[in-house]
Backbone of each chain as nested JSON, in Angstrom:
{
  "chains": [
    {"id": "A", "residues": [
      {"number": 1, "name": "UNK", "atoms": {"N": [10.288, 46.753, -10.59], "CA": [10.034, 47.97, -11.355], "C": [10.203, 47.674, -12.833]}},
      {"number": 2, "name": "UNK", "atoms": {"N": [9.628, 48.532, -13.636], "CA": [9.647, 48.327, -15.081], "C": [9.97, 49.644, -15.782]}},
      {"number": 3, "name": "UNK", "atoms": {"N": [10.549, 49.509, -16.971], "CA": [10.732, 50.674, -17.834], "C": [9.45, 50.843, -18.647]}},
      {"number": 4, "name": "UNK", "atoms": {"N": [9.061, 52.087, -18.869], "CA": [7.824, 52.352, -19.611], "C": [7.926, 53.699, -20.302]}},
      {"number": 5, "name": "UNK", "atoms": {"N": [7.028, 53.906, -21.249], "CA": [6.966, 55.192, -21.943], "C": [5.633, 55.846, -21.606]}},
      {"number": 6, "name": "UNK", "atoms": {"N": [5.66, 57.132, -21.288], "CA": [4.397, 57.85, -21.038], "C": [3.731, 58.107, -22.381]}},
      {"number": 7, "name": "UNK", "atoms": {"N": [2.486, 57.656, -22.521], "CA": [1.796, 57.793, -23.815], "C": [0.65, 58.795, -23.776]}},
      {"number": 8, "name": "UNK", "atoms": {"N": [0.176, 59.133, -22.588], "CA": [-0.971, 60.042, -22.579], "C": [-1.332, 60.507, -21.187]}},
      {"number": 9, "name": "UNK", "atoms": {"N": [-2.322, 61.382, -21.153], "CA": [-2.798, 61.941, -19.886], "C": [-4.267, 61.606, -19.716]}},
      {"number": 10, "name": "UNK", "atoms": {"N": [-4.708, 61.586, -18.475], "CA": [-6.099, 61.233, -18.206], "C": [-6.681, 62.178, -17.158]}},
      {"number": 11, "name": "UNK", "atoms": {"N": [-7.935, 62.546, -17.377], "CA": [-8.628, 63.431, -16.447], "C": [-9.835, 62.703, -15.867]}},
      {"number": 12, "name": "UNK", "atoms": {"N": [-9.958, 62.72, -14.549], "CA": [-11.1, 62.106, -13.875], "C": [-11.511, 63.004, -12.718]}},
      {"number": 13, "name": "UNK", "atoms": {"N": [-12.699, 63.564, -12.804], "CA": [-13.167, 64.454, -11.742], "C": [-13.62, 63.649, -10.536]}},
      {"number": 14, "name": "UNK", "atoms": {"N": [-14.388, 62.604, -10.825], "CA": [-14.955, 61.791, -9.747], "C": [-14.03, 60.619, -9.47]}},
      {"number": 15, "name": "UNK", "atoms": {"N": [-13.33, 60.688, -8.349], "CA": [-12.38, 59.631, -8.031], "C": [-12.197, 59.529, -6.526]}},
      {"number": 16, "name": "UNK", "atoms": {"N": [-11.521, 58.502, -6.105], "CA": [-11.265, 58.314, -4.681], "C": [-10.576, 59.557, -4.115]}},
      {"number": 17, "name": "UNK", "atoms": {"N": [-10.973, 59.965, -2.901], "CA": [-10.471, 61.22, -2.349], "C": [-8.951, 61.23, -2.184]}},
      {"number": 18, "name": "UNK", "atoms": {"N": [-8.36, 60.047, -1.991], "CA": [-6.894, 60.006, -1.835], "C": [-6.169, 60.253, -3.152]}},
      {"number": 19, "name": "UNK", "atoms": {"N": [-6.935, 60.308, -4.233], "CA": [-6.318, 60.58, -5.538], "C": [-6.488, 62.04, -5.955]}},
      {"number": 20, "name": "UNK", "atoms": {"N": [-7.123, 62.836, -5.076], "CA": [-7.272, 64.267, -5.388], "C": [-5.894, 64.883, -5.593]}},
      {"number": 21, "name": "UNK", "atoms": {"N": [-5.738, 65.583, -6.681], "CA": [-4.465, 66.255, -6.931], "C": [-3.403, 65.384, -7.563]}},
      {"number": 22, "name": "UNK", "atoms": {"N": [-3.661, 64.092, -7.633], "CA": [-2.661, 63.203, -8.239], "C": [-2.74, 63.316, -9.762]}},
      {"number": 23, "name": "UNK", "atoms": {"N": [-1.574, 63.296, -10.406], "CA": [-1.552, 63.322, -11.872], "C": [-1.611, 61.886, -12.378]}},
      {"number": 24, "name": "UNK", "atoms": {"N": [-2.51, 61.631, -13.317], "CA": [-2.694, 60.275, -13.851], "C": [-2.174, 60.217, -15.274]}},
      {"number": 25, "name": "UNK", "atoms": {"N": [-1.244, 59.301, -15.525], "CA": [-0.651, 59.192, -16.852], "C": [-0.791, 57.768, -17.39]}},
      {"number": 26, "name": "UNK", "atoms": {"N": [-1.052, 57.672, -18.685], "CA": [-1.065, 56.367, -19.343], "C": [0.372, 56.015, -19.693]}},
      {"number": 27, "name": "UNK", "atoms": {"N": [0.769, 54.799, -19.374], "CA": [2.135, 54.362, -19.657], "C": [2.12, 53.016, -20.372]}},
      {"number": 28, "name": "UNK", "atoms": {"N": [3.059, 52.862, -21.288], "CA": [3.224, 51.598, -22.001], "C": [4.52, 50.941, -21.534]}},
      {"number": 29, "name": "UNK", "atoms": {"N": [4.423, 49.823, -20.804], "CA": [5.651, 49.101, -20.422], "C": [6.46, 48.713, -21.659]}},
      {"number": 30, "name": "UNK", "atoms": {"N": [7.785, 48.714, -21.507], "CA": [8.695, 48.483, -22.633], "C": [9.622, 47.305, -22.364]}},
      {"number": 31, "name": "UNK", "atoms": {"N": [10.079, 46.693, -23.445], "CA": [11.178, 45.737, -23.331], "C": [12.474, 46.538, -23.336]}},
      {"number": 32, "name": "UNK", "atoms": {"N": [13.6, 45.856, -23.16], "CA": [14.895, 46.553, -23.201], "C": [15.175, 47.105, -24.592]}},
      {"number": 33, "name": "UNK", "atoms": {"N": [14.47, 46.568, -25.597], "CA": [14.646, 47.063, -26.973], "C": [13.676, 48.207, -27.277]}},
      {"number": 34, "name": "UNK", "atoms": {"N": [12.996, 48.694, -26.25], "CA": [12.033, 49.795, -26.41], "C": [10.783, 49.42, -27.192]}},
      {"number": 35, "name": "UNK", "atoms": {"N": [10.468, 48.143, -27.276], "CA": [9.21, 47.761, -27.923], "C": [8.153, 47.559, -26.836]}},
      {"number": 36, "name": "UNK", "atoms": {"N": [6.871, 47.783, -27.188], "CA": [5.803, 47.644, -26.202], "C": [5.755, 46.226, -25.632]}},
      {"number": 37, "name": "UNK", "atoms": {"N": [5.489, 46.152, -24.352], "CA": [5.411, 44.857, -23.694], "C": [4.162, 44.839, -22.808]}},
      {"number": 38, "name": "UNK", "atoms": {"N": [3.163, 44.078, -23.22], "CA": [1.931, 43.982, -22.43], "C": [1.037, 45.201, -22.59]}},
      {"number": 39, "name": "UNK", "atoms": {"N": [-0.08, 45.193, -21.87], "CA": [-1.068, 46.266, -22.021], "C": [-0.622, 47.583, -21.407]}},
      {"number": 40, "name": "UNK", "atoms": {"N": [-1.189, 48.678, -21.929], "CA": [-0.961, 49.987, -21.318], "C": [-1.57, 50.009, -19.924]}},
      {"number": 41, "name": "UNK", "atoms": {"N": [-0.973, 50.816, -19.067], "CA": [-1.458, 50.93, -17.697], "C": [-1.67, 52.394, -17.368]}},
      {"number": 42, "name": "UNK", "atoms": {"N": [-2.412, 52.62, -16.308], "CA": [-2.608, 53.972, -15.804], "C": [-1.816, 54.077, -14.504]}},
      {"number": 43, "name": "UNK", "atoms": {"N": [-0.944, 55.075, -14.428], "CA": [-0.088, 55.205, -13.25], "C": [-0.221, 56.601, -12.661]}},
      {"number": 44, "name": "UNK", "atoms": {"N": [-0.069, 56.701, -11.337], "CA": [0.009, 58.028, -10.729], "C": [1.452, 58.502, -10.869]}},
      {"number": 45, "name": "UNK", "atoms": {"N": [1.605, 59.817, -11.027], "CA": [2.931, 60.36, -11.278], "C": [3.511, 60.979, -10.019]}},
      {"number": 46, "name": "UNK", "atoms": {"N": [4.647, 60.44, -9.594], "CA": [5.283, 60.971, -8.387], "C": [6.473, 61.862, -8.673]}},
      {"number": 47, "name": "UNK", "atoms": {"N": [6.774, 62.108, -9.949], "CA": [8.008, 62.85, -10.257], "C": [7.843, 63.995, -11.254]}},
      {"number": 48, "name": "UNK", "atoms": {"N": [6.662, 64.19, -11.8], "CA": [6.488, 65.256, -12.79], "C": [6.897, 64.844, -14.183]}},
      {"number": 49, "name": "UNK", "atoms": {"N": [6.563, 63.619, -14.574], "CA": [6.901, 63.122, -15.911], "C": [5.953, 63.717, -16.95]}},
      {"number": 50, "name": "UNK", "atoms": {"N": [6.38, 63.667, -18.205], "CA": [5.557, 64.191, -19.293], "C": [5.395, 63.16, -20.396]}},
      {"number": 51, "name": "UNK", "atoms": {"N": [4.462, 63.445, -21.294], "CA": [4.196, 62.539, -22.415], "C": [5.465, 62.355, -23.252]}},
      {"number": 52, "name": "UNK", "atoms": {"N": [5.696, 61.144, -23.709], "CA": [6.839, 60.695, -24.524], "C": [8.074, 60.365, -23.688]}},
      {"number": 53, "name": "UNK", "atoms": {"N": [8.092, 60.722, -22.403], "CA": [9.287, 60.43, -21.616], "C": [9.352, 58.961, -21.222]}},
      {"number": 54, "name": "UNK", "atoms": {"N": [10.59, 58.471, -21.106], "CA": [10.808, 57.104, -20.643], "C": [10.942, 57.155, -19.123]}},
      {"number": 55, "name": "UNK", "atoms": {"N": [10.197, 56.299, -18.463], "CA": [10.118, 56.392, -17.002], "C": [10.306, 55.029, -16.348]}},
      {"number": 56, "name": "UNK", "atoms": {"N": [10.483, 55.089, -15.039], "CA": [10.564, 53.883, -14.223], "C": [9.261, 53.809, -13.426]}},
      {"number": 57, "name": "UNK", "atoms": {"N": [8.59, 52.666, -13.512], "CA": [7.331, 52.537, -12.779], "C": [7.407, 51.39, -11.772]}},
      {"number": 58, "name": "UNK", "atoms": {"N": [6.653, 51.545, -10.688], "CA": [6.483, 50.444, -9.736], "C": [5.082, 49.888, -9.939]}},
      {"number": 59, "name": "UNK", "atoms": {"N": [4.946, 48.584, -9.818], "CA": [3.636, 47.942, -9.945], "C": [3.322, 47.223, -8.652]}},
      {"number": 60, "name": "UNK", "atoms": {"N": [3.125, 47.989, -7.63], "CA": [2.818, 47.403, -6.324], "C": [2.178, 48.508, -5.493]}},
      {"number": 61, "name": "UNK", "atoms": {"N": [1.155, 48.155, -4.751], "CA": [0.34, 49.167, -4.093], "C": [1.057, 50.02, -3.073]}},
      {"number": 62, "name": "UNK", "atoms": {"N": [1.778, 49.368, -2.174], "CA": [2.452, 50.098, -1.103], "C": [3.45, 51.104, -1.678]}},
      {"number": 63, "name": "UNK", "atoms": {"N": [4.253, 50.606, -2.626], "CA": [5.255, 51.473, -3.247], "C": [4.587, 52.606, -4.022]}},
      {"number": 64, "name": "UNK", "atoms": {"N": [3.49, 52.29, -4.686], "CA": [2.805, 53.296, -5.508], "C": [2.2, 54.394, -4.647]}},
      {"number": 65, "name": "UNK", "atoms": {"N": [1.61, 54.016, -3.509], "CA": [1.007, 55.057, -2.668], "C": [2.1, 55.881, -1.993]}},
      {"number": 66, "name": "UNK", "atoms": {"N": [3.219, 55.248, -1.647], "CA": [4.363, 55.989, -1.099], "C": [4.86, 57.025, -2.11]}},
      {"number": 67, "name": "UNK", "atoms": {"N": [4.83, 56.656, -3.388], "CA": [5.372, 57.526, -4.434], "C": [4.616, 58.842, -4.526]}},
      {"number": 68, "name": "UNK", "atoms": {"N": [3.341, 58.843, -4.151], "CA": [2.595, 60.101, -4.181], "C": [2.341, 60.622, -2.765]}},
      {"number": 69, "name": "UNK", "atoms": {"N": [3.003, 59.988, -1.785], "CA": [2.899, 60.469, -0.41], "C": [1.498, 60.381, 0.17]}},
      {"number": 70, "name": "UNK", "atoms": {"N": [0.734, 59.396, -0.264], "CA": [-0.633, 59.22, 0.234], "C": [-0.791, 57.806, 0.764]}},
      {"number": 71, "name": "UNK", "atoms": {"N": [-0.544, 57.638, 2.034], "CA": [-0.692, 56.301, 2.626], "C": [-2.122, 55.806, 2.449]}},
      {"number": 72, "name": "UNK", "atoms": {"N": [-2.243, 54.555, 2.032], "CA": [-3.577, 53.978, 1.908], "C": [-4.328, 54.388, 0.655]}},
      {"number": 73, "name": "UNK", "atoms": {"N": [-3.642, 55.047, -0.285], "CA": [-4.31, 55.391, -1.542], "C": [-4.531, 54.11, -2.351]}},
      {"number": 74, "name": "UNK", "atoms": {"N": [-5.709, 53.974, -2.964], "CA": [-5.988, 52.757, -3.739], "C": [-5.355, 52.816, -5.123]}},
      {"number": 75, "name": "UNK", "atoms": {"N": [-4.049, 52.676, -5.173], "CA": [-3.323, 52.708, -6.454], "C": [-2.423, 51.48, -6.535]}},
      {"number": 76, "name": "UNK", "atoms": {"N": [-2.144, 51.029, -7.753], "CA": [-1.276, 49.862, -7.908], "C": [-0.136, 50.108, -8.891]}},
      {"number": 77, "name": "UNK", "atoms": {"N": [-0.02, 51.335, -9.378], "CA": [1.071, 51.651, -10.304], "C": [1.452, 53.113, -10.146]}},
      {"number": 78, "name": "UNK", "atoms": {"N": [2.763, 53.391, -10.125], "CA": [3.216, 54.77, -9.996], "C": [4.524, 54.973, -10.742]}},
      {"number": 79, "name": "UNK", "atoms": {"N": [4.694, 56.199, -11.251], "CA": [5.959, 56.577, -11.881], "C": [6.875, 57.095, -10.779]}},
      {"number": 80, "name": "UNK", "atoms": {"N": [8.06, 56.498, -10.681], "CA": [8.973, 56.893, -9.607], "C": [10.271, 57.517, -10.119]}},
      {"number": 81, "name": "UNK", "atoms": {"N": [10.441, 57.583, -11.439], "CA": [11.646, 58.206, -11.955], "C": [11.567, 58.437, -13.455]}},
      {"number": 82, "name": "UNK", "atoms": {"N": [12.352, 59.399, -13.923], "CA": [12.466, 59.644, -15.358], "C": [13.821, 59.115, -15.787]}},
      {"number": 83, "name": "UNK", "atoms": {"N": [13.843, 58.261, -16.81], "CA": [15.068, 57.569, -17.203], "C": [15.92, 58.464, -18.093]}},
      {"number": 84, "name": "UNK", "atoms": {"N": [17.2, 58.651, -17.687], "CA": [18.134, 59.38, -18.542], "C": [18.652, 58.43, -19.612]}},
      {"number": 85, "name": "UNK", "atoms": {"N": [19.181, 57.295, -19.161], "CA": [19.655, 56.301, -20.12], "C": [19.729, 54.952, -19.442]}},
      {"number": 86, "name": "UNK", "atoms": {"N": [19.714, 53.914, -20.252], "CA": [19.858, 52.555, -19.744], "C": [21.149, 51.998, -20.326]}},
      {"number": 87, "name": "UNK", "atoms": {"N": [22.086, 51.645, -19.455], "CA": [23.363, 51.08, -19.914], "C": [23.283, 49.563, -19.885]}},
      {"number": 88, "name": "UNK", "atoms": {"N": [23.539, 48.95, -20.996], "CA": [23.535, 47.484, -21.07], "C": [24.886, 47.042, -21.605]}},
      {"number": 89, "name": "UNK", "atoms": {"N": [25.89, 46.924, -20.721], "CA": [27.232, 46.585, -21.194], "C": [27.248, 45.203, -21.872]}}
    ]},
    {"id": "B", "residues": [
      {"number": 1, "name": "UNK", "atoms": {"N": [-3.022, 50.866, -12.496], "CA": [-4.453, 50.86, -12.78], "C": [-4.668, 50.562, -14.255]}},
      {"number": 2, "name": "UNK", "atoms": {"N": [-5.908, 50.248, -14.573], "CA": [-6.251, 49.967, -15.964], "C": [-7.549, 50.67, -16.334]}},
      {"number": 3, "name": "UNK", "atoms": {"N": [-7.687, 50.945, -17.618], "CA": [-8.926, 51.533, -18.115], "C": [-9.957, 50.438, -18.32]}},
      {"number": 4, "name": "UNK", "atoms": {"N": [-11.225, 50.78, -18.184], "CA": [-12.273, 49.801, -18.437], "C": [-13.602, 50.47, -18.666]}},
      {"number": 5, "name": "UNK", "atoms": {"N": [-14.553, 49.67, -19.132], "CA": [-15.916, 50.178, -19.283], "C": [-16.846, 49.308, -18.453]}},
      {"number": 6, "name": "UNK", "atoms": {"N": [-17.742, 49.949, -17.713], "CA": [-18.725, 49.197, -16.927], "C": [-19.774, 48.66, -17.887]}},
      {"number": 7, "name": "UNK", "atoms": {"N": [-19.965, 47.34, -17.878], "CA": [-20.932, 46.74, -18.813], "C": [-22.095, 46.06, -18.095]}},
      {"number": 8, "name": "UNK", "atoms": {"N": [-22.081, 46.05, -16.78], "CA": [-23.198, 45.418, -16.087], "C": [-22.945, 45.37, -14.603]}},
      {"number": 9, "name": "UNK", "atoms": {"N": [-23.876, 44.78, -13.881], "CA": [-23.632, 44.609, -12.452], "C": [-24.025, 43.211, -12.003]}},
      {"number": 10, "name": "UNK", "atoms": {"N": [-23.519, 42.829, -10.866], "CA": [-23.742, 41.496, -10.335], "C": [-24.541, 41.627, -9.052]}},
      {"number": 11, "name": "UNK", "atoms": {"N": [-25.595, 40.846, -8.947], "CA": [-26.426, 40.887, -7.746], "C": [-26.212, 39.601, -6.962]}},
      {"number": 12, "name": "UNK", "atoms": {"N": [-25.907, 39.739, -5.674], "CA": [-25.718, 38.56, -4.829], "C": [-26.552, 38.734, -3.559]}},
      {"number": 13, "name": "UNK", "atoms": {"N": [-27.299, 37.731, -3.223], "CA": [-28.058, 37.786, -1.97], "C": [-27.185, 37.258, -0.843]}},
      {"number": 14, "name": "UNK", "atoms": {"N": [-26.593, 36.118, -1.123], "CA": [-25.742, 35.489, -0.112], "C": [-24.305, 35.883, -0.401]}},
      {"number": 15, "name": "UNK", "atoms": {"N": [-23.712, 36.661, 0.485], "CA": [-22.328, 37.071, 0.245], "C": [-21.63, 37.361, 1.557]}},
      {"number": 16, "name": "UNK", "atoms": {"N": [-20.33, 37.48, 1.499], "CA": [-19.529, 37.833, 2.662], "C": [-20.117, 39.09, 3.313]}},
      {"number": 17, "name": "UNK", "atoms": {"N": [-20.227, 39.094, 4.634], "CA": [-20.823, 40.222, 5.359], "C": [-20.209, 41.564, 4.982]}},
      {"number": 18, "name": "UNK", "atoms": {"N": [-18.9, 41.562, 4.78], "CA": [-18.23, 42.83, 4.503], "C": [-18.529, 43.339, 3.092]}},
      {"number": 19, "name": "UNK", "atoms": {"N": [-19.172, 42.512, 2.278], "CA": [-19.542, 42.962, 0.928], "C": [-20.95, 43.562, 0.897]}},
      {"number": 20, "name": "UNK", "atoms": {"N": [-21.625, 43.556, 2.059], "CA": [-22.973, 44.148, 2.101], "C": [-22.878, 45.622, 1.709]}},
      {"number": 21, "name": "UNK", "atoms": {"N": [-23.712, 46.001, 0.765], "CA": [-23.745, 47.407, 0.366], "C": [-22.64, 47.832, -0.586]}},
      {"number": 22, "name": "UNK", "atoms": {"N": [-21.785, 46.894, -0.966], "CA": [-20.718, 47.238, -1.912], "C": [-21.175, 46.861, -3.325]}},
      {"number": 23, "name": "UNK", "atoms": {"N": [-21.35, 47.855, -4.218], "CA": [-21.752, 47.513, -5.585], "C": [-20.657, 46.706, -6.277]}},
      {"number": 24, "name": "UNK", "atoms": {"N": [-21.061, 45.66, -6.959], "CA": [-20.115, 44.831, -7.715], "C": [-20.468, 44.958, -9.188]}},
      {"number": 25, "name": "UNK", "atoms": {"N": [-19.534, 45.502, -9.95], "CA": [-19.817, 45.807, -11.353], "C": [-18.956, 44.974, -12.287]}},
      {"number": 26, "name": "UNK", "atoms": {"N": [-19.549, 44.654, -13.436], "CA": [-18.797, 43.948, -14.481], "C": [-18.025, 44.984, -15.291]}},
      {"number": 27, "name": "UNK", "atoms": {"N": [-16.748, 44.765, -15.43], "CA": [-15.894, 45.731, -16.129], "C": [-15.117, 45.04, -17.252]}},
      {"number": 28, "name": "UNK", "atoms": {"N": [-15.228, 45.617, -18.449], "CA": [-14.416, 45.138, -19.576], "C": [-13.164, 46.012, -19.658]}},
      {"number": 29, "name": "UNK", "atoms": {"N": [-11.987, 45.443, -19.385], "CA": [-10.764, 46.244, -19.529], "C": [-10.612, 46.746, -20.978]}},
      {"number": 30, "name": "UNK", "atoms": {"N": [-10.117, 47.977, -21.116], "CA": [-9.981, 48.61, -22.434], "C": [-8.546, 49.055, -22.672]}},
      {"number": 31, "name": "UNK", "atoms": {"N": [-8.161, 49.072, -23.954], "CA": [-6.904, 49.712, -24.328], "C": [-7.183, 51.209, -24.442]}},
      {"number": 32, "name": "UNK", "atoms": {"N": [-6.122, 51.998, -24.654], "CA": [-6.347, 53.44, -24.754], "C": [-7.041, 53.798, -26.069]}},
      {"number": 33, "name": "UNK", "atoms": {"N": [-7.132, 52.81, -27.01], "CA": [-7.912, 53.062, -28.229], "C": [-9.31, 52.459, -28.104]}},
      {"number": 34, "name": "UNK", "atoms": {"N": [-9.686, 52.155, -26.878], "CA": [-11.023, 51.672, -26.528], "C": [-11.344, 50.291, -27.074]}},
      {"number": 35, "name": "UNK", "atoms": {"N": [-10.315, 49.506, -27.333], "CA": [-10.569, 48.123, -27.729], "C": [-10.582, 47.261, -26.468]}},
      {"number": 36, "name": "UNK", "atoms": {"N": [-11.52, 46.289, -26.426], "CA": [-11.556, 45.39, -25.27], "C": [-10.252, 44.604, -25.181]}},
      {"number": 37, "name": "UNK", "atoms": {"N": [-9.67, 44.51, -23.996], "CA": [-8.491, 43.659, -23.824], "C": [-8.712, 42.745, -22.623]}},
      {"number": 38, "name": "UNK", "atoms": {"N": [-8.522, 41.474, -22.85], "CA": [-8.628, 40.506, -21.763], "C": [-10.054, 40.247, -21.323]}},
      {"number": 39, "name": "UNK", "atoms": {"N": [-10.141, 39.501, -20.252], "CA": [-11.437, 39.04, -19.762], "C": [-12.176, 40.096, -18.963]}},
      {"number": 40, "name": "UNK", "atoms": {"N": [-13.487, 39.973, -18.984], "CA": [-14.328, 40.826, -18.15], "C": [-14.099, 40.433, -16.69]}},
      {"number": 41, "name": "UNK", "atoms": {"N": [-14.017, 41.434, -15.825], "CA": [-13.82, 41.153, -14.402], "C": [-14.961, 41.75, -13.586]}},
      {"number": 42, "name": "UNK", "atoms": {"N": [-15.072, 41.3, -12.346], "CA": [-16.024, 41.892, -11.408], "C": [-15.213, 42.773, -10.455]}},
      {"number": 43, "name": "UNK", "atoms": {"N": [-15.633, 44.032, -10.312], "CA": [-14.894, 44.969, -9.465], "C": [-15.82, 45.626, -8.449]}},
      {"number": 44, "name": "UNK", "atoms": {"N": [-15.309, 45.84, -7.244], "CA": [-16.042, 46.568, -6.214], "C": [-16.003, 48.054, -6.567]}},
      {"number": 45, "name": "UNK", "atoms": {"N": [-17.135, 48.721, -6.432], "CA": [-17.201, 50.129, -6.828], "C": [-17.344, 51.04, -5.615]}},
      {"number": 46, "name": "UNK", "atoms": {"N": [-16.463, 52.043, -5.528], "CA": [-16.545, 52.989, -4.413], "C": [-16.753, 54.419, -4.898]}},
      {"number": 47, "name": "UNK", "atoms": {"N": [-16.997, 54.603, -6.197], "CA": [-17.135, 55.967, -6.717], "C": [-18.487, 56.226, -7.388]}},
      {"number": 48, "name": "UNK", "atoms": {"N": [-19.379, 55.254, -7.346], "CA": [-20.708, 55.458, -7.916], "C": [-20.756, 55.359, -9.428]}},
      {"number": 49, "name": "UNK", "atoms": {"N": [-19.951, 54.466, -9.997], "CA": [-19.937, 54.301, -11.453], "C": [-21.208, 53.577, -11.921]}},
      {"number": 50, "name": "UNK", "atoms": {"N": [-21.561, 53.796, -13.183], "CA": [-22.754, 53.16, -13.734], "C": [-22.455, 52.502, -15.067]}},
      {"number": 51, "name": "UNK", "atoms": {"N": [-23.403, 51.704, -15.525], "CA": [-23.231, 50.982, -16.78], "C": [-22.982, 51.968, -17.925]}},
      {"number": 52, "name": "UNK", "atoms": {"N": [-22.0, 51.655, -18.759], "CA": [-21.665, 52.484, -19.906], "C": [-20.527, 53.457, -19.637]}},
      {"number": 53, "name": "UNK", "atoms": {"N": [-20.214, 53.689, -18.367], "CA": [-19.17, 54.667, -18.057], "C": [-17.763, 54.078, -18.205]}},
      {"number": 54, "name": "UNK", "atoms": {"N": [-16.835, 54.952, -18.59], "CA": [-15.424, 54.559, -18.635], "C": [-14.814, 54.873, -17.281]}},
      {"number": 55, "name": "UNK", "atoms": {"N": [-14.093, 53.912, -16.767], "CA": [-13.566, 54.016, -15.403], "C": [-12.112, 53.571, -15.386]}},
      {"number": 56, "name": "UNK", "atoms": {"N": [-11.46, 53.739, -14.226], "CA": [-10.192, 53.055, -14.027], "C": [-10.263, 52.298, -12.719]}},
      {"number": 57, "name": "UNK", "atoms": {"N": [-9.544, 51.179, -12.703], "CA": [-9.646, 50.303, -11.545], "C": [-8.268, 49.812, -11.119]}},
      {"number": 58, "name": "UNK", "atoms": {"N": [-8.177, 49.474, -9.835], "CA": [-6.944, 48.892, -9.303], "C": [-7.148, 47.4, -9.127]}},
      {"number": 59, "name": "UNK", "atoms": {"N": [-6.049, 46.684, -9.188], "CA": [-6.082, 45.251, -8.914], "C": [-5.32, 44.987, -7.629]}},
      {"number": 60, "name": "UNK", "atoms": {"N": [-5.719, 43.927, -6.951], "CA": [-4.993, 43.506, -5.757], "C": [-5.625, 44.05, -4.483]}},
      {"number": 61, "name": "UNK", "atoms": {"N": [-4.851, 43.905, -3.409], "CA": [-5.291, 44.302, -2.068], "C": [-5.815, 45.735, -2.009]}},
      {"number": 62, "name": "UNK", "atoms": {"N": [-5.209, 46.61, -2.839], "CA": [-5.57, 48.027, -2.814], "C": [-7.031, 48.259, -3.186]}},
      {"number": 63, "name": "UNK", "atoms": {"N": [-7.661, 47.264, -3.812], "CA": [-9.07, 47.391, -4.182], "C": [-9.947, 47.579, -2.953]}},
      {"number": 64, "name": "UNK", "atoms": {"N": [-9.473, 47.11, -1.806], "CA": [-10.279, 47.214, -0.586], "C": [-10.032, 48.524, 0.169]}},
      {"number": 65, "name": "UNK", "atoms": {"N": [-8.992, 49.27, -0.18], "CA": [-8.624, 50.479, 0.569], "C": [-9.75, 51.522, 0.665]}},
      {"number": 66, "name": "UNK", "atoms": {"N": [-10.533, 51.736, -0.415], "CA": [-11.579, 52.76, -0.296], "C": [-12.615, 52.443, 0.782]}},
      {"number": 67, "name": "UNK", "atoms": {"N": [-12.694, 51.19, 1.205], "CA": [-13.704, 50.793, 2.183], "C": [-13.132, 50.752, 3.602]}},
      {"number": 68, "name": "UNK", "atoms": {"N": [-11.883, 51.155, 3.753], "CA": [-11.216, 51.174, 5.034], "C": [-12.105, 51.864, 6.08]}},
      {"number": 69, "name": "UNK", "atoms": {"N": [-12.283, 51.364, 7.308], "CA": [-11.547, 50.247, 7.908], "C": [-12.162, 48.861, 7.644]}},
      {"number": 70, "name": "UNK", "atoms": {"N": [-13.277, 48.812, 6.919], "CA": [-13.828, 47.497, 6.583], "C": [-12.873, 46.785, 5.633]}},
      {"number": 71, "name": "UNK", "atoms": {"N": [-12.572, 45.539, 5.939], "CA": [-11.67, 44.792, 5.055], "C": [-12.494, 43.987, 4.067]}},
      {"number": 72, "name": "UNK", "atoms": {"N": [-12.785, 44.627, 2.946], "CA": [-13.612, 44.012, 1.91], "C": [-12.782, 43.007, 1.114]}},
      {"number": 73, "name": "UNK", "atoms": {"N": [-13.269, 41.776, 0.968], "CA": [-12.498, 40.769, 0.22], "C": [-12.65, 40.944, -1.282]}},
      {"number": 74, "name": "UNK", "atoms": {"N": [-12.015, 41.974, -1.826], "CA": [-12.084, 42.229, -3.271], "C": [-10.671, 42.289, -3.835]}},
      {"number": 75, "name": "UNK", "atoms": {"N": [-10.517, 41.86, -5.079], "CA": [-9.197, 41.936, -5.711], "C": [-9.187, 42.882, -6.908]}},
      {"number": 76, "name": "UNK", "atoms": {"N": [-10.316, 43.553, -7.129], "CA": [-10.37, 44.583, -8.17], "C": [-11.361, 45.635, -7.705]}},
      {"number": 77, "name": "UNK", "atoms": {"N": [-11.017, 46.906, -7.907], "CA": [-11.902, 47.961, -7.424], "C": [-11.849, 49.184, -8.324]}},
      {"number": 78, "name": "UNK", "atoms": {"N": [-13.039, 49.713, -8.636], "CA": [-13.122, 50.941, -9.439], "C": [-12.814, 52.118, -8.519]}},
      {"number": 79, "name": "UNK", "atoms": {"N": [-11.837, 52.95, -8.896], "CA": [-11.464, 54.071, -8.03], "C": [-11.645, 55.429, -8.707]}},
      {"number": 80, "name": "UNK", "atoms": {"N": [-12.06, 55.437, -9.974], "CA": [-12.305, 56.725, -10.623], "C": [-13.143, 56.573, -11.876]}},
      {"number": 81, "name": "UNK", "atoms": {"N": [-13.904, 57.629, -12.176], "CA": [-14.678, 57.672, -13.419], "C": [-13.945, 58.619, -14.358]}},
      {"number": 82, "name": "UNK", "atoms": {"N": [-13.699, 58.167, -15.578], "CA": [-12.884, 58.936, -16.519], "C": [-13.714, 60.033, -17.178]}},
      {"number": 83, "name": "UNK", "atoms": {"N": [-13.198, 61.266, -17.16], "CA": [-13.806, 62.332, -17.972], "C": [-13.329, 62.17, -19.411]}},
      {"number": 84, "name": "UNK", "atoms": {"N": [-12.022, 62.122, -19.572], "CA": [-11.444, 61.908, -20.898], "C": [-9.967, 61.587, -20.747]}},
      {"number": 85, "name": "UNK", "atoms": {"N": [-9.406, 60.996, -21.793], "CA": [-7.954, 60.84, -21.829], "C": [-7.453, 61.298, -23.177]}},
      {"number": 86, "name": "UNK", "atoms": {"N": [-6.168, 61.59, -23.202], "CA": [-5.571, 62.136, -24.419], "C": [-4.251, 61.428, -24.659]}},
      {"number": 87, "name": "UNK", "atoms": {"N": [-4.085, 60.856, -25.834], "CA": [-2.834, 60.194, -26.178], "C": [-1.946, 61.197, -26.897]}},
      {"number": 88, "name": "UNK", "atoms": {"N": [-0.731, 61.374, -26.342], "CA": [0.189, 62.385, -26.843], "C": [0.578, 62.113, -28.257]}}
    ]}
  ]
}
């Protein structure tokens, strides 16, 4: 899993039927210092995250489809949590 | 998933049987500011995308899921056509 920031929202009318009703959010993976790391990704939202929030994402198909409760959905990234804080002792 | 733009298509006469009838499109991955990022890829299309359209695609095994129960040997697949996106 990775830490990421929600940067935007996306609308797509024509999409795979297993994605009907799924919320699609653009996310920017982050380093521990909160700087961007790698390209932005599009993730399905399993928790009701909003723009600017720091989130936890999974980058794996099985986990991502589980996150939206749609077995066999063709997704490879999903938001599975909203981060309150990261403790780095 | 990643954003991309369809820039062409690939025609194959001789191909894996399970790829019969599966459109294979050339996709340029895009950033959210519409700049090309990385290499152009070939993706299996299950949503009827066309050249010039902005789409999103999955990578990996999940690319074959839209063709279930046929096990299509694809590692990238277009799963949606973008209407618009908005950066907060």
